[in-house]
N, C-alpha and C positions, 0 to 999 in steps of 0.2 A: 191590234191583236195582242192578247195576253200571251205570255210565254207558255202557259199550260195548254192553251189552244193549239199552238204550233207543235207542242210535244205530242198531243193527242193525234194530230194529223200525221206526224211522222210515224208514230207507233201503229196506227191503223194501216198506213201504207206498207209498213214492214210485215204486218200480218198477211195482207193480201199477197205480197211478193213471196213470202216463204211458203204459203199454201200453194200458190201457183208453181213455184219451183219444185216443191215436193211432188205434186201430181205429174209434172213434166218428167221428173226422175223416175217415178213409178212407171210411167208409160215407156220410158227408155228401157227399164228393166224388163218389161213385158215383151218388148221387141227383140232384145238381145240377150236376155238372161245374164246380164252383167251384175255381179254381186255388189260391186262398188256403187252402182246406181241405186240399188235397193237400200244399201246402208245410208247413202246420202238422202234418199227420199224419206226414210224413217227419221233421220236426224232433223231434217228441215221441217218435217211435220211436227215434231215435238217442240222445236224452236217457235214455230207459228202458234202452237197451243200456249206456250209460255208467254209469248207476247200478247196473245188474246186475253189470257188471265190477267196479265198486268194492265192491259187497256181497260178491262172491266173494273179493276180495283182503283184506277185513277179517275174513273168516270164519276166517282162519288165525291171528289174534291170540289 
């Protein structure tokens, strides 16, 4: 396995993880109206988007 393949697998896994954690935090916010959960959900969503954009850019290599 080449190093770039392992890197792509790790980045794809992190995208799935951060999207999942973001939606989990959003559901926590809807249940408890906790502002901290909303802030974390928003931040993790943008981190997932950033990793997704990065994943798409390294796909061309």
